C-alpha positions in Angstrom: 82.1 100.2 104.0 79.9 98.7 101.2 78.9 95.3 101.8 79.7 94.0 98.3 83.3 94.6 99.2 83.5 92.5 102.0 81.4 89.7 100.8 84.6 87.3 99.5 86.5 87.7 102.6 83.2 87.1 104.9 82.8 84.0 103.1 86.0 82.8 103.5 86.0 83.3 107.3 82.7 81.9 107.8 84.2 78.7 106.2 87.5 78.7 107.9 86.6 79.7 111.7 84.2 78.6 114.5 83.4 80.5 117.7 83.9 78.2 120.9 81.6 80.1 123.5 83.5 80.4 126.6 82.5 81.4 130.4 80.7 84.8 130.4 83.1 87.7 132.0 82.2 90.8 133.7 83.9 94.0 132.9 83.1 97.1 134.6 79.2 96.1 134.7 79.2 94.4 131.2 78.7 90.8 131.1 80.5 89.6 128.2 79.7 85.9 126.3 79.0 84.3 123.1 77.8 86.7 120.2 74.8 86.2 118.5 74.2 83.5 115.8 75.1 85.0 112.3 77.8 87.4 113.9 81.1 86.9 111.8 82.9 84.0 113.6 86.4 84.8 115.0 88.3 83.0 117.8 88.0 85.5 120.9 85.3 87.5 119.7 82.6 88.1 122.6 79.4 90.1 123.1 77.3 92.0 125.6 74.7 94.5 125.6 74.0 98.3 126.9 71.2 99.9 127.6 71.1 103.8 126.6 68.3 106.3 126.2 66.4 106.6 123.3 66.1 110.4 123.6 69.0 111.9 125.6 67.0 114.8 126.5 64.8 112.6 128.5 67.7 110.5 130.3 65.5 108.8 132.7 63.2 107.7 130.2 62.6 105.0 127.8 65.7 102.9 126.9 66.9 100.7 123.9 69.8 98.3 123.5 72.7 98.4 122.0 74.8 95.2 120.8 78.6 95.6 121.6 81.7 93.4 120.5 84.9 93.1 122.0 87.9 91.6 120.3 90.4 91.9 123.5 94.2 93.0 123.5 96.1 89.8 124.9 99.2 91.9 125.7 98.4 94.2 128.6 101.8 95.4 128.8 101.2 97.0 125.3 97.6 97.8 125.5 96.7 101.4 125.1 93.0 101.4 125.4 89.9 100.9 123.1 89.5 101.4 119.5 85.9 102.0 118.4 84.9 101.0 114.8 82.4 101.4 112.4 81.9 99.6 109.2 79.6 102.5 107.4 76.4 102.6 106.1 74.0 104.2 107.7 72.3 100.8 108.5 75.6 98.7 108.4 75.9 96.1 111.4 79.2 96.7 113.1 79.0 93.6 115.8 81.0 91.4 113.5 83.2 94.2 112.1 86.4 93.6 114.4 86.3 90.2 113.0 86.0 91.4 109.6 89.5 93.5 109.9 91.4 90.8 110.8 90.2 88.5 108.2 93.3 87.0 106.8 92.2 87.1 103.3 91.8 91.1 103.3 94.5 92.7 101.2 96.3 93.9 104.9 94.4 92.7 108.0 94.6 94.6 111.0 98.0 94.6 112.1 99.1 92.5 115.1 100.6 95.6 116.7 97.1 97.3 116.6 95.5 94.5 117.9 98.1 94.7 120.8 97.3 98.2 121.5 93.8 97.7 121.7 90.9 95.9 122.9 88.7 96.5 119.3 85.1 97.2 119.7 82.1 96.6 117.2 78.5 97.4 117.8 75.5 97.7 116.0 74.1 101.3 115.7 71.1 102.3 117.3 68.2 101.0 115.0 70.5 98.3 113.5 71.1 94.6 113.9 71.0 92.9 117.0 70.4 96.6 118.8 66.9 97.4 119.0 66.2 97.3 115.3 63.9 99.8 113.2 61.9 98.7 110.0 60.0 100.9 107.3 58.1 97.4 106.5 60.1 97.7 103.0 58.9 95.2 100.1 60.8 93.4 97.7 60.0 95.6 94.9 60.9 98.7 97.2 64.3 96.9 98.3 65.1 96.1 94.4 64.7 99.7 93.0 67.9 100.5 95.5 69.3 103.7 96.7 70.0 105.2 93.1 66.7 104.9 91.0 67.9 106.3 87.5 65.7 109.0 86.3 65.2 109.0 82.1 63.1 112.0 82.3 61.2 114.2 84.6 58.2 111.8 84.3 60.3 109.0 85.9 61.1 111.6 88.7 57.3 112.1 89.6 56.9 108.4 89.7 59.7 107.8 91.7 57.9 110.4 94.1 55.2 107.9 94.9 57.6 105.1 95.8 59.4 107.7 98.0 56.1 108.7 99.4 55.2 105.2 100.5 58.6 104.8 102.1 58.3 107.6 104.3 54.9 107.0 105.3 55.6 103.2 106.0 58.9 104.4 108.0 56.8 106.5 110.1 53.5 104.0 110.8 55.7 100.9 111.3 56.1 99.2 114.6 59.6 101.0 115.2 58.0 104.6 114.2 58.2 105.4 117.8 62.2 105.5 116.9 61.9 107.8 114.1 63.1 111.2 115.6 66.0 109.5 117.9 67.8 107.4 115.2 70.2 110.2 114.4 74.3 110.5 114.0 74.4 112.8 116.9 72.3 110.2 119.2 74.6 107.0 117.9 77.7 109.4 118.9 76.1 109.7 122.5 75.7 106.2 122.3 79.6 105.5 121.5 80.6 107.8 124.9 78.0 106.0 126.6 80.2 102.6 125.5 83.4 104.4 126.5 82.0 104.8 130.1 80.3 101.8 130.5 84.2 100.4 129.5 85.5 102.3 132.0 87.7 104.4 129.6 88.1 108.0 129.9 89.1 108.4 126.1 88.1 106.5 123.1 90.0 105.7 119.8 88.0 105.3 116.7 88.4 103.8 113.1 85.5 104.4 110.9 84.9 103.8 107.1 82.6 105.6 105.0 79.6 106.7 106.6 81.8 106.0 109.7 84.1 109.0 108.9 81.0 111.2 109.6 80.2 109.3 112.7 83.5 109.6 113.9 83.9 113.3 113.2 80.4 114.0 115.0 81.7 112.1 117.9 85.4 114.1 118.0 83.4 117.1 117.6 80.8 116.7 120.5 83.8 114.8 122.7 87.0 116.1 121.7 88.7 115.6 125.0 87.3 112.0 125.2 89.0 111.6 122.0 91.9 109.6 121.7 93.2 108.7 117.8 90.8 109.2 115.3 91.1 107.6 111.8 88.6 108.2 109.2 88.7 106.2 106.0 86.8 106.9 102.7 85.5 110.1 103.8 81.9 111.8 103.6 82.0 115.9 103.5 81.2 117.8 106.6 77.5 117.9 105.9 77.3 113.9 106.4 74.9 112.1 104.2 72.7 114.8 103.1 71.8 115.6 99.2 75.3 116.9 98.2 76.8 113.7 99.3 74.1 111.7 97.5 74.7 114.0 94.3 78.6 113.3 94.3 77.8 109.7 93.9 77.9 110.7 90.5 81.1 112.2 90.5 82.3 109.3 92.1 81.5 106.9 89.7 83.0 108.9 87.0 86.1 109.2 88.7 86.3 105.4 89.2 84.8 104.2 86.0 88.0 104.2 84.0 90.1 101.8 86.1 87.2 99.0 85.4 87.3 100.0 81.4 91.0 99.6 81.6 90.4 96.4 82.9 87.6 95.2 81.0 88.6 96.0 77.6 91.0 93.2 76.9 87.9 90.7 77.8 85.5 92.7 75.9 87.8 92.8 72.9 87.8 96.3 72.5 89.9 99.1 73.9 89.3 101.0 77.2 87.4 104.5 75.3 84.7 102.3 74.1 83.6 100.5 77.2 82.0 103.4 78.4 79.8 103.2 75.3 79.2 99.6 76.0 78.1 100.6 79.3 75.6 102.9 77.7 74.5 100.5 75.3 73.8 97.5 77.7 71.9 100.4 80.0 69.3 101.1 77.2 69.1 97.6 76.1 68.1 96.5 79.5 65.7 99.5 79.9 63.9 97.9 76.6 64.2 94.2 77.5 65.1 93.5 81.4 66.6 90.4 82.2 65.8 88.4 84.9 64.4 91.9 86.6 67.8 93.7 85.9 66.7 96.7 83.9 68.7 99.7 83.2 68.5 101.2 86.2 69.4 98.1 88.3 72.6 97.7 85.6 73.8 101.2 86.8 73.5 100.4 90.5 75.4 96.9 90.0 77.9 98.7 88.5 78.2 101.5 91.1 78.5 98.9 93.6 80.9 96.6 91.9 83.2 99.6 91.3 83.9 99.5 95.4 87.0 97.3 94.9 89.4 95.7 92.4 88.4 92.4 93.6 84.7 92.5 92.4 85.9 93.6 88.6 86.5 89.8 87.2 82.4 89.3 88.5 81.2 92.5 87.2 82.8 91.7 83.6 81.5 88.2 83.8 78.0 89.9 84.5 78.7 92.2 81.6 78.8 88.9 79.4 76.0 87.2 80.7 73.4 90.4 80.5 75.0 90.9 76.7 73.9 87.5 75.6 70.3 88.1 77.6 71.6 85.6 80.3 71.1 86.1 84.2 74.6 86.7 85.6 76.2 85.1 88.6 76.9 87.8 90.9 78.8 86.4 94.2 77.1 88.5 97.0 74.7 89.7 94.8 71.9 89.2 97.4 69.2 92.0 98.3 70.2 93.9 101.0 68.3 93.5 104.4 65.3 95.6 105.1 66.6 96.7 108.3 69.8 97.9 106.7 68.0 99.9 104.1 65.4 100.9 107.0 67.9 102.3 109.4 69.7 104.0 106.5 66.4 106.2 105.7 65.9 106.7 109.7 69.4 108.4 109.9 69.8 110.5 106.6 66.1 111.7 107.1 66.6 112.6 110.5 70.1 114.3 110.5 69.6 116.5 107.6 66.7 118.9 105.9 65.9 117.8 102.3 64.1 119.2 99.4 60.5 119.0 99.6 59.9 120.1 95.7 59.8 117.5 93.0 60.5 119.9 90.7 63.5 121.0 92.2 64.6 117.1 92.5 63.5 117.4 88.3 66.1 120.1 88.0 68.5 118.0 89.8 68.3 115.1 87.6 68.3 116.7 84.5 71.8 118.7 85.5 73.3 115.3 86.9 72.2 113.2 83.6 74.7 115.4 81.7 77.0 116.2 84.4 77.7 112.6 85.7 76.0 110.4 82.9 76.9 107.2 83.9 74.6 107.5 87.3 74.2 111.4 88.2 70.3 110.8 87.2 70.3 108.3 89.9 71.9 109.9 92.7 70.1 113.2 92.6 66.6 111.5 92.1 63.9 111.9 94.9 63.7 109.9 98.1 61.8 109.2 101.1 63.7 112.1 102.8 61.9 114.8 100.7 58.5 113.0 102.6 59.6 112.6 106.0 57.0 113.4 108.6 59.5 115.5 111.0 62.2 118.0 110.2 65.3 117.1 112.3 64.9 117.0 115.9 67.9 119.2 116.4 70.7 121.1 114.6 73.3 119.3 112.6 76.6 119.1 114.4 79.1 121.3 112.8 82.8 120.2 112.0 85.2 122.6 112.6 88.9 122.6 113.9 88.1 123.1 117.6 89.8 120.6 119.7 93.2 118.1 119.9 95.1 117.7 116.8 94.1 113.9 116.8 92.7 113.4 113.4 93.9 111.4 110.5 92.1 110.9 107.1 93.0 108.7 104.7 91.5 108.7 101.3 91.5 107.0 97.8 92.0 109.4 94.8 88.9 107.2 92.8 86.4 106.3 95.4 83.0 105.8 93.7 81.1 105.8 96.9 83.2 108.9 98.7 84.6 110.8 96.4 87.9 112.7 97.0 86.2 116.1 96.3 84.2 115.5 99.6 87.1 114.2 101.8 89.0 117.3 101.0 86.0 119.6 102.4 86.1 117.4 105.5 89.9 118.2 105.7 89.3 121.6 105.4 86.7 121.8 107.9 88.7 120.2 110.5 91.5 122.5 109.9 94.8 122.0 112.1 92.9 119.2 113.9 93.5 117.1 110.9 96.2 115.4 108.4 95.0 113.7 105.2 96.7 110.8 103.5 95.7 110.5 100.0 96.5 107.2 98.3 96.8 106.9 94.3 94.4 103.9 94.0 90.9 103.3 93.5 87.8 101.8 95.2 86.1 102.2 98.5 88.3 101.4 101.5 92.1 102.7 101.6 93.2 101.3 104.8 93.4 97.3 104.9 91.1 96.8 102.1 94.1 97.9 99.8 97.4 97.0 99.8 99.4 100.2 99.4 102.0 100.1 102.1 102.5 104.0 102.3 98.6 104.6 103.0 98.5 101.4 105.6 101.6 102.2 107.3 101.0 105.9 108.1 97.6 104.9 109.3 99.0 102.0 111.3 101.8 104.0 113.1 99.4 106.7 114.2 97.0 104.0 116.1 100.0 102.5 117.6 102.4 105.4 118.3 100.3 108.4 117.8 102.8 109.9 115.3 100.6 111.4 112.4 102.6 112.7 109.0 104.0 116.3 109.8 102.1 117.3 106.5 99.2 116.3 104.3 100.8 112.9 102.1 100.4 111.6 98.8 101.3 108.0 98.3 101.9 106.7 94.9 100.4 103.6 93.3 102.1 100.5 94.0 102.2 97.4 92.4 
């Protein structure tokens, strides 16, 4: 789940709740106690640490820490088991995610029936946050470039290649470079199974969003008989975060932008069809004369991130108006992402997949996607650190198939900028009869809980609580 989508809810909860540390409790060898400072403060949330192998091919070798949280069910008679969760990324901290899911200001907080049925489990994946973290020693300038540096021409790709080469070298030579081959989705799935074992459960259910859909897909493929009820919200394709997923960011923004254009047109005094022209006008002007460091590429990336939720449209429109006047915009939640988040993202996506090495291939992709997806395609197709990664993936990618129990439910918005519908359909096809998909006629990133469509939310809740899936794929019409 994109951080910007959560910032308002997180801020509201941080102001409204306080954790009251209690006595540590021991369960199945895990010693539960207060959560680390900075974790989303939610009453009842407790944390612990589990050690797992760095390299599962050498299980007796070096260990790393996993930070785990639990929001326990208070109704033993209704409790089914545990629900592991992941908010996305890769690189996203998950320790506070059980709290995020229960924030009252969400459009649809996690229903009490689900909280009664499960202990809600969060964790910082390997390399992330309070687990043994990784770094690439990224500078503030590198962080400011972001994930989608827009290339206006072939020369911009060459320029970005030098940045990418430096980032890859920094990752490999950093103090956490020894972890580089082992921070992968497959190893995180193995960590999840160690969490299951440590909790004393024969099976686990899972709720994953965004990149978490790929993690959940890999887990239930590797451990099908240990998977109970698997919910995948806002879906990557079966290849995970590879070059194809990156390039479809361009498609996702094209799918989603009309929603913002319809919202923004009255405030700009124009019709929706003119909002796109205004977008390109602002991007070009900012390339010529950046405002407080916001150039055309940063403006495009800003729009991409703020399209993740309808609730961010007013702030994005206000930013447009400020930038149009040459003034610095006020962006709630617009602080730069943490270095660890970006570093962990690189470790995972570069360790999971093989990426093209040729600068010319990225120049060709950029030229195609600049035309095909003009809003941001020349950014999502641009070269990144994975092109210069010092090692090939340590093991073959897990292939998602239809082998296993029929216990997977996909939920997907029609107009999702980050994980567009086209990729969700590919994942649905890969799972075959293992899965059903609920498609919701709404925009934004995050279909379950982060939007208020009753048809979509009720389908997921019913599956988690009762195990009943739709008999066939379901389409939920727009509401409101």
